[in-house]
Every structure is written in structure tokens, then in C-alpha cells.
C-alpha positions in Angstrom: 93.0 98.3 168.5 91.1 101.0 166.6 94.6 101.9 164.6 95.0 98.1 164.0 91.3 97.6 162.6 91.7 100.6 160.5 95.1 98.9 159.1 93.5 95.3 158.4 90.3 97.2 156.8 93.0 99.2 154.8 94.9 96.3 154.2 91.6 94.5 152.7 90.5 97.4 150.8 94.4 97.4 149.2 94.2 93.9 148.5 90.1 93.8 147.0 91.0 97.0 145.2 94.1 95.1 143.5 92.2 92.6 142.8 89.7 94.8 141.2 92.1 96.2 139.0 93.9 93.3 138.8 90.5 91.6 137.0 90.0 94.8 134.8 93.7 94.5 133.9 93.6 91.2 133.1 90.5 91.0 130.8 92.2 94.1 129.1 95.2 92.0 128.2 93.4 89.3 126.6 91.4 91.4 124.6 94.5 93.1 123.0 95.9 89.7 122.5 92.9 88.5 120.9 92.9 92.2 118.8 96.3 91.3 117.9 95.7 88.5 116.7 93.2 89.3 114.3 95.2 92.2 113.1 98.3 89.4 112.5 95.8 87.4 110.5 94.9 90.5 108.6 98.8 91.4 107.8 99.2 87.7 106.7 96.0 87.5 104.8 97.6 91.0 102.9 101.1 89.8 102.5 100.0 86.8 101.0 97.8 89.0 98.4 100.6 91.1 97.8 103.2 88.0 97.4 99.9 86.7 94.4 100.3 90.1 92.7 103.4 89.0 90.3 101.1 85.9 89.3 98.1 88.1 89.0 99.8 90.3 86.7 101.1 87.0 84.7 97.5 86.2 84.1 96.3 89.7 83.5 98.6 89.6 80.7 97.9 86.4 79.5 94.0 87.4 79.9 94.8 90.5 77.9 96.7 88.6 75.1 93.6 85.8 74.9 91.1 88.4 74.8 93.0 90.1 72.0 93.2 87.0 69.8 89.4 86.6 70.8 88.8 90.1 69.3 90.6 89.4 65.9 89.0 85.9 65.5 85.5 87.8 66.4 85.5 91.3 64.6 83.2 93.9 65.5 80.0 94.6 63.3 82.0 97.0 61.6 84.8 95.0 60.2 82.2 93.0 58.3 83.6 94.6 54.6 87.1 94.0 55.9 86.6 90.9 56.1 85.0 90.4 52.8 87.7 92.7 51.1 90.0 90.2 52.5 88.5 87.3 51.4 88.4 88.8 47.8 92.3 89.9 48.2 93.0 85.8 49.3 91.2 84.7 45.5 92.8 87.0 43.8 96.2 85.8 45.4 95.5 82.6 44.4 94.7 83.2 41.0 90.8 82.8 41.7 88.8 85.3 39.5 84.9 86.4 41.7 82.2 86.2 39.9 79.5 86.8 42.5 79.1 87.4 45.8 76.3 87.2 48.1 76.0 87.5 51.9 73.4 87.2 54.5 73.5 87.4 58.4 71.2 85.9 61.0 71.4 85.3 64.8 74.1 82.8 65.6 73.7 80.2 68.7 76.4 81.8 70.1 75.0 84.2 72.4 76.4 87.8 71.4 77.3 87.0 67.8 76.2 87.1 64.6 76.6 84.6 61.8 77.5 86.0 58.7 76.7 83.9 55.6 78.8 84.5 52.3 77.9 82.1 49.2 81.5 83.1 46.7 81.0 82.0 42.9 84.3 81.7 42.0 86.2 80.2 38.9 89.9 78.6 38.7 91.3 75.4 39.4 91.6 73.2 42.0 95.2 73.7 43.9 93.8 77.6 43.6 90.7 76.5 45.4 93.0 74.4 48.0 95.1 77.5 48.4 92.2 79.7 49.7 90.4 77.5 51.7 93.8 76.7 53.7 93.8 80.8 53.8 90.9 80.4 55.6 91.7 78.0 57.9 94.9 80.1 58.6 93.1 83.2 59.2 92.8 85.2 62.4 89.5 85.0 62.0 87.1 82.2 62.6 85.4 81.0 59.3 83.9 78.0 58.4 83.5 76.4 54.7 80.2 75.1 54.9 79.9 73.7 51.2 82.0 73.3 48.2 80.3 72.8 44.9 82.6 72.7 41.7 81.5 72.3 38.2 83.5 72.0 35.2 82.2 73.9 31.6 84.6 74.5 28.3 85.5 77.7 29.3 86.1 77.1 33.0 86.1 75.6 36.3 83.2 77.1 38.8 83.2 76.4 42.5 81.0 77.8 44.4 81.6 78.2 48.7 79.5 78.6 51.2 81.2 80.5 54.4 80.0 81.7 58.1 81.8 84.0 59.3 81.2 85.5 62.8 80.9 89.0 64.0 80.3 90.2 68.0 77.0 92.1 68.5 77.5 95.8 68.9 76.1 95.4 72.5 79.3 92.7 73.5 82.0 95.1 72.1 83.4 96.9 75.0 85.4 99.8 74.9 88.9 99.5 76.4 91.7 102.1 76.6 95.2 101.1 75.7 
């Protein structure tokens, strides 16, 4: 009986040990399953980000093109002399003669920009003036003709144009590398 009792006791201890080990193993199994599901979710999220990269690259390329267009429309302050030279050249191409050009700047209601006010005194015909106005409309820069005054004398037809252009403030100019 001693031997039977020992065998029964050994069997009970073996069953209890297996039950304890099985419980621990089961808990580990459940934890690993949960961890596996979390990793799968992270993998799926990473894969969707990878799948979205071509579309993001296209958006970046389109945004870069838009930035280049806006940069042409609102050039940096150091291009102000170029603006004046381009307007003078456009007027000369339309057979308009400059008699006077005055310039003033002031802060713009648009944050980060400066308004450049130009008063152009020109002589020439109405059709030539119209072609100059068409040029200001088609110009890549943002130019607003706010006032036109024309007077006729015996010698010539004189036009005064008030033009507003915009330049970016130096603090808003970003250094891009090509």
C-alpha cells in the first residue's frame, strides 16, 4: 500500500505539474498570439504606407511644380530690379516710351509679402497701351494694374498706370537645393 500510495501521490503530482505547466504554456501561447496579431497589424500598416509612396511622390512633384509657379509669381525681394526692367522692356516692345517711373513699397495685407507700387508714365497709342495691359495679365508674376489715366496733348498721348506687384519678404524665402 505504501507503494500504491506513492504511485498515486506521484500521479497526482504529475497531473498537477502538467496542469500548472499547461496553464503557463497556454498563457504564453495566448500572449504570443496577441503579439503576432499586433505585429501583423504593424506590417499591414507599413505595407499600406509603402503602397502609398508612388502617389505621395506624385503629390510631392506636383507640389514642387506649384511652388516653382508661385515663386515665379511672387519672386524674392532681390528681383525687384528685374521686375522694373521687364516692365520697361515690355513697354518698349509695345512702342510705348517711358517718361517717368516711380516706385514705393509698403507691407502687404498678405503676411510675408511686400507690395511694390509702381507709377508708370508712358507715351504712345491706345492699342499699344492695350498690348502692354495684356502683357501684365499674361506675365507669370502677379501684377495688378489699379489705375489708368490717359491725357491727350498736341504732341502725344500720355498714360499713367498704377501697378502693384508683390515680393516675398526675405524671412519667407526658403533655401532649396535642386
